[in-house]
DOBANU-838312 format. One record per residue: x, y, z of N, C-alpha, C in turn. Coordinates in steps of 0.001 Angstrom, whole numbers, plus 500000, padded with zeros to 6 digits. Atoms other than C-alpha are relative to their C-alpha. Last residue first. Layout:
<sites>
XYZXYZXYZ/...
</sites>
This chain:
<sites>
498813500514500667517100509452512782499742499814498509/498929499026500012514649511701514605501263499529499337/500367498681500512512278508922515520501189500944500103/500213498973498973513947505553516102499667501355499372/498839499120499904513483503258513070499739501046501080/500221498807499205511074500307513112501300500777500130/498884499623499136511360497769510327499673501305500697/499328498725500079508479496068508582501131500158500985/498671500188499420506303493116507758500750501309499870/499160498803500067502554493283507165501326499661500657/498816499998499144500636490079506442500772501281499734/498938499050500292497125489803505080501176499754500928/500471498933500882494000487672504841501102500972499617/499263498749499900495281484417506307499510500992498961/499383499660501284492544481796506491500711501333500126/498820500821500238491833480421509979500704500277498693/500360501407499996488286481778510072501166499080499715/501458500075499935489502485234509044499621498526499900/500640501241500458493187485807509744498485500123500157/501412500109499688495330488928510112499373498779499359/500789500816500925499096489213510274498559499910500472/501378499843499531501417491825511806499107499307498984/501003500453500964505136491251511501498632500126500646/501313500452499548507869493157513289499236499383498840/500848500582501033511546494043513086498663499556500591/500672498917500719513418496457515376499110499485498878/499187498796500124514300493716517849499225501108499313/498630500464499784512125490690517093500916501199499786/498876499052500004508420491521517383501304499263500232/498754500589499494505270489536516532501130501014499860/498871499078500124501720490930516156501226499363500647/498832500419499247498897488437515540501163500936499686/498733499383500364495402489430514442501120499522500911/499080500351498924492143487458514420501370500499499570/498599500309500229489662489174512163500730499647501295/499451499930498648485895489061512345501430499511499942/498897500889499643484687489823508833500436500244501441/500417501017499047481310491543508669501093499049500420/500797499529498864482101493513505530499524498845500882/501341499558500387484726491779503364499231500477501232/500699499857498725488454491442503908498668500654499677/500837498854499661489703490190500557499509499937501444/501396500196500395492482487632500381499190501191500483/500200501386500420496265487538500561498575499695499555/501453500065499888497124491224500629499571498640499455/500581500988500899500865490999501257498503499954500276/501315500577499715502292494143502787499656498981498921/500493500780501129505838495477503047498694499348500404/501057500966499715507366498071505309499486499383498717/499925501052501023510492500200505519498937498963500349/499266499487501152510596503512507383500101498991498862/499933501081500980507927502782509975500665500557498746/500728499799501254508711505285512703500103498732499158/499498500493501286509787504793516312499075500359498842/498546500132500064509626506115519873500516499723498594/499411498767499478506072507435520137501511500001499820/500097498976501027504913504640517820500486501361500483/499095500282501115506196501981520220499998501137498993/498621500004499528504535503493523280500997499796498879/499510498649499742501282504404521561501475500011500381/500339499280498785500626500933520170500695501341500177/498681499712499445502064498449517695499884500864501252/499567501193499282498469497257517195501379500204500634/500795500076498773497326500776516298500419498802500841/499474498985499079500199501075513835499233500001501312/498690500420499521499163497780512220500563501002501005/500202501101499040495481498667511956501336499614500627/500608499391498820496442501989510336499744498944501070/498912499381499244498793500110508013499473500736501219/499253501048499316495910497855506937501158500572500824/500402500124498602493642500818506166500855499012500783/499317499013499164495348501884502937499728499809501483/498602500387499753494377498685501110500726500959500933/499079499315500887490672499484501479501449499689500380/499178499062499239488605496863503272501039500613499067/499106500665499057486279495312500695500808501054500762/500697500903499096483227496320498683500898499217500930/499891501368500503485059497812495696499383498973500935/500985500177501061483773501287496612500064498603499375/500003499082501136485709501192499864498981499596498943/500350500675501248485510499704503350499823501003498865/498803500606500592487375500989506409499738499402498618/499163498980500633484578503418507393501257499438499354/500549499566501291482153500543508038500943500940499256/501246499227500052484279499196510882499616500406498577/499808498713500671486862496372510738498670500757499869/500845499969501192485951493678513294500182501366499337/500730498761500271488631492963515879499164499839498736/501074500124500988490470490123517581499318501352499804/501193499211499741493788490104519420498994499821498881/501186500331500774497024488179519750498829500898500386/501106499446499224500487489286520811498750499845499143/500740498788500353502876486973519027499044500468501094/501373500191499512505539484579520338499193501278499759/500257499579498620508597485265518187498535499766500378/500143501173499131509025483210514997499673500369501441/498814500277499202508363486171512722499725498863500969/499916499394498664505402485882510394501307499647500693/500325500968498953506037484983506754500116500674501356/499953499432498650505987487225503707499547498951501000/501211500280499217506846485531500431500179500623501377/500685501062500733509348486178497642498692499637500684/499667501354499578510184489444499374499258498983499140/500941500634499087509776492669497425500443498586500341/500316501399500277512673494586495895499052499446501064/499367500966499098512532498352496289499523498577499728/500247499767498588511427500318493223500639498930500860/501192500724499566511157499093489633499661500245501464/499839500740498735513601501660488239498681499383500457/500249499184498813512799502601484611500202499166501263/498818499321499508514500500604481880499785500888501198/498799500829499927511377499625479979501183500836500466/498959499280499260508468501938480760501259499159500209/499162501003499343505880499384479577501131500630500810/498615499969500482503158501922478787500854498996500767/498927499753499035499626500787479640501367500061499333/499972498588499613496561501188477399501202500347500873/499724499177501184496913497883475510500123501478500336/498585500070500369497214495985478790500342500938498848/499227499240499021493773497171479909501466500031499596/500383498599500176492028496019476744500757500895500977/499161499453501063493979492750476899499686501476499773/500695499230501027492283492082480229500990500539498982/499054499246500827493104489650483013499219500711498907/500177500216501430491191488049485890501073500776499244/499024499301500833491460487639489634499784499630498543/498758500743500204488275486449491337500913500815499096/499110499768498856485208488097492855501243499128499891/499543501309499536482958486535490124500867500100501247/501149500893499845481020489777489629500420498640500569/500850499533498910483768492322490243498778499116500212/501313500132500640486354490419488221498957500300501073/501027500825499373489387491736490078498748499996499146/501353499625500404492373493020488107499012499017500615/500702500990500811495708492698489860498639500581499620/501448499892500066498214495195491229499442498851499168/500552500926500981501806494691492316498477500078500092/501296500624499734503532497537494098499612499085498863/500343500934501068506988499039494464498680499347500362/500928501095499715507808502088496534499816499152498758/500571500636501182510487504736496734499083498873500439/500550501341499862512031507143499189499434499486498697/500043500357498577513583510525499899499402498617500222/500794501196499692514702511418496373500095499676501483/499189501112499507516008514994496144499111498817500361/499877501043501021513889517276493977500828498820500428/498814499715500806514418520353496158500197498996498876/500246498800500797510843520150497484501188500365499113/500288498805499215511385516556498621499880501209499074/498928498998499973511067513489496417499594501190500860/500347498865499152509050510247496549501197500949500061/498814499324499496509346507718493712499532501224500773/500128498628499521506575505240493001501369500516500415/498970499457499114506514502027490991499655501428500391/499995498534500034503731499958489435501031500477501012/499116499262499097503661496264488574499865501511499806/499695498724500623500567494714486944500884500809500949/499615498880499149500271491052487880500380501220499166/501214499281499614498293488384486012500305501249500832/501084500956499791501352487096484107498720500787500342/499398501322499835503877489906484458498895499025500378/500746501029499259502701493272483141500748498677500033/500584501042500849505413495703481921499273498954500841/498972500766500701505924498616484309499318498869499230/500120501457500095503511501262485509501194499406499285/500019500488501372504463504808486585499865498476500017/500431501380500175504137506929489700500042499636498521/499992500447501390505795510110490946499555498545499948/500246501438500091504904511654494294499902499645498522/500574500476501262506358515094494902499880498485500059/499302501120500614506834516594498339499373499702498645/500506500289501337505923519868499985500866498905499400/499056500189501103506592519867503710499251499792498690/499670498738500647503923521290506019500986499879498864/501108499076500224503770518270508334500497501314499391/500820499543498887506862516106508087498923500982499555/500323498570500039508777513971505613498971500364501062/501445499796499990510069510532506706499710501499499978/500440499204498865513658509814505711498509500226499866/498707499590499455515353507284503456499796500945501184/499721498572499885511947505705502957501396500229500556/498731499795499317511217502180501706500341501488499967/499616498596499920507666501163500764501304500080500784/498924499704499052506784497640499659500342501475499889/499272498746500122503576496509498016501121500056501023/498782499902499204501588493389497231500540501412499900/499649501332499532498135492519495864501218500005500921/498600500113499632496475495901495310500277498626500598/499835500420498610493129495646493547501498499839500273/498621500154499549492107497427490338500029499631501471/499548498943499097488508496777489341501445499724500374/498829500272499170486947494783486534500288501193500909/500371500894498902483617494484484704501143499669500927/499330501292500212485030495943481482499659498990501084/500528500535501266482533498824481547500606498640499673/501364500496499741483404499350485207499411499366498745/499857501318499380487079499592484200498637499406500361/499436500957500964486304502382481739500134498610500613/501043500333500981483968504281484076500500498939499019/500975500913499390486543504100486878498919499583499004/500671499468498816489278505618484728498942499020500481/500432501113499159491427503574482377499401500523501294/501273500501500497491934505992479499499459498832500778/499734501064500967495638506482480248498712499418499410/499332499386501144494988509824481930500295498982498899/500998499185500690492470508089484202500607500652498759/500842500902500794495074505454485054498942500778499232/499249500385501190497441508230486122499180499077499102/499937498852500908494866509746488459500741499644498722/501341499783500553494111506354490024500003501144498993/500232501085500964497816505594490469498647500173499325/499223499669501191498260509024492070499866498912498942/500619498891500716495348508344494430500796500398498759/501273500383500600496515504879495477499434501128499144/499726500953501071500141505860496070498719499622499262/499377499240501085499074508926498044500314499091498814/501046499185500622496701506792500114500558500799498832/500760500885500888499484504264500718498866500752499314/499091500307501109501656507054502103499284499102498994/500125498903500958498651508194504141500964499843498834/501213500194500782498522504777505832499811501083498952/499854501125500940502162505162506843498756499753499151/500602501213499456501506508644508340500125498851498992/500865500580501031503862511386507210499535498623500457/499320500703501090505313512696510478498985499395499031/499735499113501124503742515350512712500722499369498840/498666499437499823503990513380515964500404500897498832/500050499066498881500247512680516145501355500647500291/500372500618498733500424511169512672500067501031501129/498935500228499023500414513062509390499472499363501278/499002500890500585498351513175506199501030499528501023/500625501309500204495276514589507952500955498992499372/500154500684498713497427517440509282499397498619499819/500987499382499119498422518349505754499911499226501311/500527500911498989501520517438503742499143500751501009/499595499358498754501861519776500766499364499184501118/500854500072498817501625517450497779500626500810501133/499399499300498873502962517765494230499004500006501162/500885499097499264501701515126491808500778500613501163/499386499400498817503716513374489137499013500973500633/500847498952499433502374510957486505500662500494501267/499995499868498550504327508656484221499064501128500430/499233501095499406504419507286480693500001500042501517/499168499455498930501577509539479504500722498861500715/500100500788498762500237508212476194500977500563501031/
</sites>
């Protein structure tokens, strides 16, 4: 059984924003793809989970970077699971530069979705394939709950397009940071980077959803929340760091 999985990545133009920095959504893509590759090595590839009638779904995550790597850099992305907690399956990531120096880390909580009932479930068959990795770092601590900032928000409505939806039939977890960066806008993103952000995926965003979004700012902190018919679907909270620092 492989306790961890490491993938080397040379950051490409599609991985970076218009300023040449590793794009927040692409960080989530790297986390998703390395987790998928590791699960395959553990005997939990798509065919195996399909046979069980379940799919992996991201419930919470936090990413904290000491610095943001840039276009052309080679980095390593390490991932490993930790012992399941109730219905949650924790997974950690460590990001390192070409010299092996750690430049960031991430923590995530995954759940198993019953693809027919569209509800969270559990599986002893899945648990039996996962190493517990006792003693390994769990990554940055996640908040007990994400709540919007008290500042008056900027409000807007949008409908996620076809390209935002994945094989599980809902908006892919990597797209929420793209929505958030777009809401923050050109001016903010020209001056700042997202070096520490956390996401709570509260409920699925399904095709046809018309989302009401609220962006609140207090100094270098922000929250970006989305609602469908009054029900909160997600909340992003983060810290903006001036570019070049």
